[in-house]
C-alpha positions as CSV (number, residue, x, y, z in Angstrom):
1,M,145.3,41.7,158.6
2,K,145.7,38.8,156.0
3,K,141.8,38.0,156.3
4,S,141.0,41.8,155.9
5,Y,143.2,41.9,152.8
6,K,141.5,38.7,151.2
7,M,138.2,40.3,152.0
8,G,139.1,43.5,150.4
9,A,140.4,41.6,147.4
10,V,137.1,39.6,147.1
11,F,135.2,42.7,147.5
12,G,137.2,44.5,145.0
13,S,136.7,41.7,142.5
14,T,133.1,41.6,142.8
15,L,132.6,45.3,142.5
16,L,134.9,45.5,139.4
17,S,132.9,42.7,137.8
18,L,129.9,44.8,138.4
19,M,130.8,47.8,137.6
20,L,132.3,46.4,134.0
21,A,129.1,44.6,133.4
22,T,127.2,48.1,133.8
23,T,129.5,50.1,132.0
24,V,130.3,47.8,129.0
25,N,126.6,47.3,128.8
26,A,126.0,50.9,128.7
27,A,128.8,51.4,126.0
28,P,128.1,52.4,122.4
29,D,127.3,49.9,120.0
30,P,130.5,50.1,117.3
31,N,127.9,48.5,114.8
32,F,125.3,51.2,115.0
33,H,126.7,54.0,112.3
34,I,125.2,57.3,113.2
35,Y,125.1,60.0,110.4
36,L,124.2,63.7,111.0
37,A,122.3,65.8,108.5
38,F,121.8,69.3,107.6
39,G,121.0,72.4,105.4
40,Q,117.9,74.4,104.1
41,S,114.9,73.1,102.4
42,N,116.6,70.5,99.9
43,M,117.9,68.7,102.9
44,E,114.6,69.0,104.7
45,G,113.2,67.5,101.4
46,Q,110.4,68.8,99.6
47,G,109.2,65.6,97.3
48,D,105.9,64.1,97.6
49,I,106.1,60.9,100.2
50,S,104.7,57.9,98.5
51,N,103.8,54.4,99.8
52,E,107.2,52.9,98.7
53,D,109.1,55.8,100.6
54,R,106.9,54.5,103.8
55,N,108.3,51.0,103.7
56,V,111.4,51.3,105.8
57,D,114.1,48.5,106.9
58,E,114.0,48.3,110.8
59,R,117.8,49.0,110.7
60,F,117.3,52.4,109.5
61,Q,116.4,54.6,112.2
62,V,116.4,58.3,113.0
63,M,116.5,60.1,116.1
64,W,113.9,62.9,116.0
65,A,115.2,66.2,116.5
66,A,112.5,68.6,116.1
67,D,110.0,69.4,119.3
68,N,106.9,68.7,117.2
69,G,106.4,64.7,116.3
70,S,102.9,64.8,115.5
71,C,103.5,64.2,111.9
72,N,104.9,61.1,112.6
73,Q,103.1,58.7,115.0
74,G,105.3,57.3,117.7
75,M,108.5,59.9,117.3
76,S,109.4,61.7,120.1
77,K,112.5,64.4,120.4
78,G,115.7,62.5,121.3
79,K,114.3,59.1,120.6
80,W,115.0,56.4,118.0
81,S,112.4,54.9,115.8
82,K,112.0,53.5,112.2
83,A,113.0,56.1,109.8
84,V,109.9,56.8,108.0
85,P,109.6,60.3,106.1
86,P,109.9,63.4,107.1
87,L,113.1,62.9,108.7
88,A,113.5,66.6,109.8
89,H,110.3,68.4,111.2
90,C,106.5,68.7,110.9
91,N,106.6,72.2,109.3
92,G,106.6,71.4,105.6
93,A,109.5,68.9,105.5
94,K,109.0,65.8,103.0
95,L,110.9,63.2,101.3
96,G,114.5,64.4,101.2
97,P,117.9,63.0,100.5
98,A,118.6,61.6,103.7
99,D,115.9,59.2,103.4
100,Y,117.5,57.0,100.4
101,F,121.1,57.9,102.1
102,G,120.1,55.7,105.2
103,R,118.2,53.2,103.2
104,T,121.4,52.7,100.8
105,M,123.7,52.5,103.5
106,V,121.5,49.5,104.8
107,Q,121.5,47.8,101.9
108,K,124.9,47.8,101.1
109,T,126.5,47.3,104.3
110,D,126.7,44.1,106.4
111,S,123.5,43.0,107.9
112,K,125.2,43.6,111.4
113,I,125.1,47.3,110.6
114,K,122.3,49.4,111.8
115,V,122.0,53.1,110.7
116,G,120.7,56.1,112.6
117,I,120.5,59.6,111.2
118,I,119.7,63.0,112.8
119,E,118.6,65.8,110.6
120,V,118.2,69.2,111.3
121,A,117.1,71.5,108.6
122,V,115.3,75.1,107.9
123,A,114.1,76.1,104.6
124,G,115.7,79.0,103.2
125,C,118.2,79.6,105.9
126,S,121.9,80.9,105.3
127,I,124.7,78.9,106.6
128,K,125.0,81.7,109.1
129,L,122.1,79.9,111.0
130,F,124.3,77.0,112.0
131,D,127.3,79.4,113.0
132,K,126.9,78.7,116.7
133,D,128.5,82.1,117.8
134,N,126.5,84.4,115.8
135,Y,123.4,82.5,115.1
136,S,121.2,84.4,117.1
137,S,121.6,87.5,115.2
138,Y,120.7,86.0,112.1
139,V,117.6,84.8,113.6
140,N,117.0,88.2,115.0
141,S,117.1,89.5,111.1
142,Q,114.5,86.8,109.9
143,R,111.7,88.1,112.5
144,G,108.7,88.7,110.1
145,Q,109.5,85.7,108.1
146,D,106.9,83.5,110.0
147,W,107.4,80.5,107.9
148,M,111.1,80.2,108.4
149,I,110.9,81.5,112.3
150,Q,108.5,78.5,112.7
151,R,111.0,75.9,111.4
152,I,113.7,77.7,113.7
153,N,111.7,77.3,116.4
154,A,110.7,73.6,116.0
155,Y,114.8,73.2,117.2
156,G,114.1,75.5,120.2
157,G,115.4,78.6,118.4
158,N,118.9,77.2,117.7
159,P,119.2,74.5,115.2
160,Y,122.9,74.0,115.6
161,G,122.7,73.9,119.2
162,R,119.6,70.9,118.8
163,L,121.9,68.9,116.4
164,I,124.7,68.9,118.9
165,E,122.3,68.0,121.9
166,M,120.8,65.1,120.1
167,A,124.2,63.7,118.5
168,K,125.7,63.9,122.1
169,K,122.8,61.9,123.3
170,A,123.3,59.5,120.2
171,Q,126.8,58.7,120.8
172,E,125.6,56.8,123.9
173,D,124.0,54.5,121.6
174,G,126.6,54.5,118.5
175,V,129.4,55.8,116.6
176,I,129.1,59.2,114.3
177,K,130.4,58.4,111.2
178,G,130.0,61.1,108.6
179,I,127.8,64.3,107.9
180,I,125.7,64.8,105.1
181,F,124.8,68.3,103.9
182,H,122.8,70.4,101.4
183,Q,122.8,74.0,101.7
184,G,123.9,77.0,99.4
185,E,121.1,78.2,97.4
186,T,120.5,81.4,100.0
187,D,124.1,81.9,100.0
188,A,124.9,81.6,96.4
189,G,126.3,85.2,96.3
190,D,128.4,84.9,99.2
191,G,132.2,84.3,98.6
192,N,133.0,83.7,102.3
193,W,130.5,80.7,102.1
194,P,133.0,77.7,101.7
195,S,134.7,79.1,104.5
196,A,131.8,79.7,106.6
197,V,131.2,76.1,106.1
198,K,134.5,74.8,107.1
199,K,133.7,76.8,110.7
200,V,130.5,74.8,111.2
201,Y,132.1,71.5,110.4
202,D,134.9,72.2,112.9
203,N,132.7,73.1,115.7
204,I,130.9,70.2,115.0
205,I,134.2,67.8,115.3
206,K,135.4,69.6,118.4
207,D,131.5,69.8,120.2
208,L,131.3,66.1,119.6
209,G,135.0,65.3,120.3
210,L,135.3,63.4,116.9
211,G,138.3,62.5,115.0
212,D,139.9,64.3,112.3
213,D,138.6,62.0,109.7
214,I,135.1,62.5,109.7
215,P,133.7,62.7,106.2
216,F,131.5,65.8,104.9
217,L,129.3,65.1,101.9
218,A,127.8,68.5,100.2
219,G,125.5,67.9,97.5
220,E,125.2,70.3,94.5
221,V,122.0,72.6,93.8
222,L,119.9,72.0,91.1
223,R,121.9,73.2,88.0
224,S,119.0,74.4,86.1
225,G,117.5,76.4,89.1
226,V,117.6,79.8,90.1
227,S,120.1,79.2,92.5
228,S,122.5,77.2,90.2
229,G,125.4,79.8,91.0
230,A,125.7,78.3,94.4
231,N,127.4,75.6,92.8
232,Q,130.5,77.7,92.1
233,N,130.7,77.8,96.1
234,I,130.3,74.3,96.5
235,A,132.8,73.2,94.2
236,K,135.6,75.2,96.5
237,L,134.6,73.1,99.4
238,P,137.2,70.2,99.0
239,Q,139.7,73.1,99.2
240,Q,138.7,73.4,102.8
241,S,139.4,70.3,104.1
242,K,140.6,66.4,103.0
243,N,137.4,65.3,104.4
244,F,135.1,67.3,102.1
245,Y,133.4,65.9,99.3
246,V,131.0,67.1,96.4
247,I,128.0,64.9,95.5
248,S,127.0,65.9,92.1
249,S,123.4,66.7,91.1
250,E,124.2,66.2,87.0
251,G,121.1,65.0,85.6
252,F,118.6,66.2,88.0
253,N,117.1,68.9,85.6
254,Q,113.4,68.1,86.1
255,A,112.7,70.7,89.0
256,L,110.0,70.1,91.6
257,G,106.7,72.1,90.1
258,D,106.3,74.4,92.9
259,G,107.3,77.8,91.3
260,Q,110.6,78.1,93.2
261,N,112.8,76.6,90.4
262,V,115.0,75.5,93.5
263,H,113.9,71.9,94.2
264,F,114.4,68.3,93.1
265,T,111.6,65.9,92.3
266,S,110.9,62.9,94.7
267,Q,112.6,60.7,92.2
268,E,115.4,62.9,92.2
269,Y,115.8,63.0,95.9
270,R,115.8,59.4,95.9
271,D,118.6,59.2,93.4
272,F,120.5,61.9,95.3
273,G,120.3,60.1,98.7
274,K,121.8,56.9,96.7
275,R,124.7,59.1,95.3
276,Y,125.5,60.4,98.9
277,A,125.4,56.8,100.4
278,E,127.7,55.4,97.5
279,K,130.6,57.9,98.2
280,M,130.2,57.6,101.9
281,I,130.4,54.1,101.7
282,E,133.7,54.7,99.4
283,V,135.0,57.1,101.6
284,L,134.9,55.2,104.9
285,G,136.1,51.9,103.4
286,D,136.7,49.2,105.9
287,K,135.7,51.6,108.5
288,I,132.2,50.4,107.6
289,K,132.6,47.1,108.2
290,P,131.2,45.4,111.3
291,E,133.2,44.9,114.3
292,E,133.2,42.0,116.7
293,T,132.0,43.3,120.1
294,S,131.7,39.6,122.0
295,E,135.7,39.2,122.1
296,P,137.6,39.5,125.6
297,P,140.2,42.1,125.8
298,A,143.2,40.8,124.2
299,S,145.5,41.3,127.1
300,S,145.8,43.8,130.4
301,D,148.6,45.6,128.6
302,S,146.5,46.3,125.4
303,P,142.9,46.9,125.8
304,A,140.7,45.5,123.1
305,S,139.3,47.9,120.7
306,S,136.0,47.3,120.0
307,S,134.7,50.9,118.8
308,S,135.8,52.6,116.0
309,A,134.7,56.1,116.6
310,G,136.3,57.0,119.9
311,T,133.3,57.8,121.5
312,E,132.4,58.3,125.5
313,S,129.6,56.6,127.5
314,V,128.5,57.1,130.8
315,A,128.1,54.0,132.9
316,S,124.3,53.8,133.5
317,S,122.9,53.9,137.1
318,S,120.7,55.6,139.4
319,D,121.4,58.9,140.7
320,S,121.0,57.9,144.4
321,G,122.8,55.8,146.7
322,S,126.0,56.4,149.0
323,S,129.2,57.2,147.5
324,S,132.3,55.0,147.5
325,S,135.2,55.3,150.2
326,S,127.7,58.5,138.7
327,G,104.2,75.7,105.1
328,G,105.6,77.9,102.0
329,H,108.6,79.7,102.0
330,H,111.1,81.7,99.7
331,H,115.2,81.5,98.7
332,H,116.2,84.7,98.3
333,H,117.2,83.9,98.9
334,S,145.0,42.8,136.7
335,S,146.3,43.3,139.3
336,S,149.4,45.0,140.7
337,S,150.3,45.1,144.5
338,I,148.2,47.5,146.4
339,S,149.8,50.6,147.3
340,G,148.9,54.3,147.2
341,D,150.1,54.9,143.6
342,Q,149.2,51.8,142.0
343,P,145.7,50.6,143.0
344,S,144.9,47.2,142.6
345,S,141.8,47.4,140.4
346,A,139.4,50.1,139.2
347,A,137.0,48.9,141.5
348,S,139.2,48.1,144.7
349,S,140.4,51.7,145.2
350,S,139.4,55.1,145.8
351,S,140.4,58.0,143.8
352,D,143.6,58.7,145.8
353,G,144.5,55.1,145.2
354,S,143.9,53.8,148.8
355,A,142.1,50.5,149.4
356,V,138.5,50.1,149.9
357,N,137.2,49.2,153.4
358,S,135.1,46.1,152.8
359,S,133.4,46.6,156.1
360,S,132.0,50.1,155.2
361,S,130.7,49.5,152.1
362,S,129.2,47.0,149.5
363,A,129.4,46.6,146.2
364,T,125.9,47.0,145.5
365,D,125.7,50.3,147.7
366,A,128.9,51.5,145.6
367,L,127.3,51.1,142.2
368,P,124.6,54.1,142.2
369,A,127.4,56.7,142.6
370,M,129.1,55.8,139.6
371,A,126.6,57.8,137.5
372,K,128.2,61.3,138.8
373,S,129.8,63.4,136.1
374,F,133.5,63.9,135.7
375,V,135.0,67.4,136.5
376,M,137.5,68.6,134.2
377,S,139.9,69.3,136.6
378,G,142.5,67.4,138.6
379,K,143.5,63.7,137.9
380,A,141.6,60.5,136.6
381,Q,142.8,57.0,137.3
382,V,143.2,55.2,134.1
383,F,142.5,51.0,133.9
384,D,142.3,48.5,131.1
385,M,139.2,46.6,130.8
386,Q,140.6,43.7,133.0
387,G,141.1,46.1,135.8
388,K,144.9,47.2,135.7
389,F,145.8,50.3,136.6
390,L,147.8,52.0,134.0
391,G,148.3,55.4,135.3
392,T,146.7,58.9,135.8
393,V,145.8,61.5,133.4
394,E,145.2,65.2,134.0
395,L,141.7,66.6,133.3
396,T,141.7,70.1,131.8
397,S,138.6,72.0,130.5
398,G,138.5,72.6,126.6
399,A,139.7,69.1,125.8
400,S,137.5,66.0,125.5
401,L,138.4,62.7,127.7
402,K,139.0,60.7,124.5
403,E,141.8,63.4,123.5
404,I,143.3,63.4,127.0
405,V,143.4,59.5,127.1
406,S,144.5,59.4,123.4
407,A,147.4,61.7,123.9
408,K,148.9,59.8,126.8
409,F,148.2,55.9,126.0
410,Q,149.6,54.6,122.5
411,R,147.4,51.8,122.2
412,S,144.2,51.7,120.6
413,G,141.3,50.4,122.7
414,R,139.0,50.7,125.4
415,Y,140.0,52.3,128.8
416,L,138.5,52.6,132.0
417,L,138.4,56.1,133.7
418,R,137.8,56.9,137.2
419,Q,137.4,60.3,139.3
420,D,135.9,59.9,142.8
421,A,132.8,58.0,142.2
422,A,132.6,58.7,138.5
423,V,133.3,55.9,135.8
424,K,133.7,56.2,132.0
425,V,134.7,54.0,129.0
426,I,136.8,55.8,126.8
427,S,137.2,54.3,122.9
428,V,140.6,55.1,121.4
429,E,141.5,54.5,118.0
430,K,145.2,55.5,116.7
431,R,145.7,56.2,113.1
C-alpha cells in the first residue's frame, strides 16, 4: 500500500504539473488590454483613410467582427490582426474615433501593453438595435432600408450578439478594460435614450462576466450638425452610472462634406479618438499599468494575482481521449493528506475527492478530457495554483464562475476549478 500511495503521489504531481502548464499557458494575458467599441455611423467612421492612417503599430490589434473581411487583406472574423482601418466592416466604414483611440492607448501606455479593439457599428441605427431582448423587432422595422440591412447582416443579423460573441473569444487572449461608444443621432428626440443605453451597458457587463467598474465613454455628436440635440441626451448619461463619461466634441465644427451634416472630418476623427484615449487612461489609472506575469504564486494560501479583470480561461487541449477516473445612408433619423473531502491536489483526485488509480490512467491520457465544459449545477472543487485544495463551490445557472469564486474566497488571485474532467483558471480581483 505504501508503494501504491507513492505511485499515486508521483502521478498526481506529474499530472498537476502538466495540467498547470496547460491551463496557465492558455490563460489570458493581463497585459493585453481589450476595448469594445459600438454605435452608429460616426463610430463606423466616415473619414477618408490616408497613408498615415494605414501605418499602425503592431501593438494595436483588431478582432474583426464582421462576416465580410475583403476590404482588409488578411482579416477574418474572430481573428486578431493589425488594426488597419476600416475597423468596423466593409460596407462603407472608413476612418473613425476607434482608430486613434487605439493608437493613442498604445503610444501613452507602457511598451509591455498590447491593445486590442472589437468594433461593431451600424450607420443610422437606433440604440434599439443593441437591445438584446428587442432588437429583432427593430430590424424588422428597417426592412426596405437596404443599406442598413446590409450592415446589420454583416454581423449575422444581430450586432449585439456578434459583439458579445467576439468579446467572449477575445477574453481567452486578454482582459476587457473599457467600452467606447458613439451613437445617438438617430435617437436625438427620444428622452428614454439614456436609460436604454444603460440597459445595453448592463447587459454587456452581465453577459461577459465583467466587474462593476468598466468605464463607458460616450462621445458627443457634431455640435453644429442637424442632430446636435442628441447632446442633451448624451449629457445625461453620467446620471445613469458612475462608470459613464462624456467625451466632448467641442471645436469639431467642420463637418464632413457628404451632404448629411452629421459626420466629422478625418482629422476630427483622429483628434476625437485621442480624446477618448486620454479620458480612458485618466479613468483607469493604475489599472492600465503592466502586470508581472512570470512571478510564481505568493503562497499556497494566497494565490498570486496576475490578471486584473477577473476573466475566465479554458484549458487548451484536444476534445478526444479517455476521461480521468475538456454604401450611403440617412440619419432620420500543496498538499493536504488524502481523504474523501480534502484531495491532495487538483490533479491527483477525481471530482468526488477520491485518489486517482495510477495503474488505470496516465498523465497524458487524462489531459485531453480537460477541455470539457463546466455544467452550471452541482459542485466544483477549488485549488490554488500550487495545487492545494481550498474547498468546493456550488455552481448555479445565471452566475459566472468568477462571481461564484469571488463570493466565497476573500483573496484576490488565481484559482483552479475542477468539475469532473473540466478544468478552468479563474482570476479574481477584490476591491
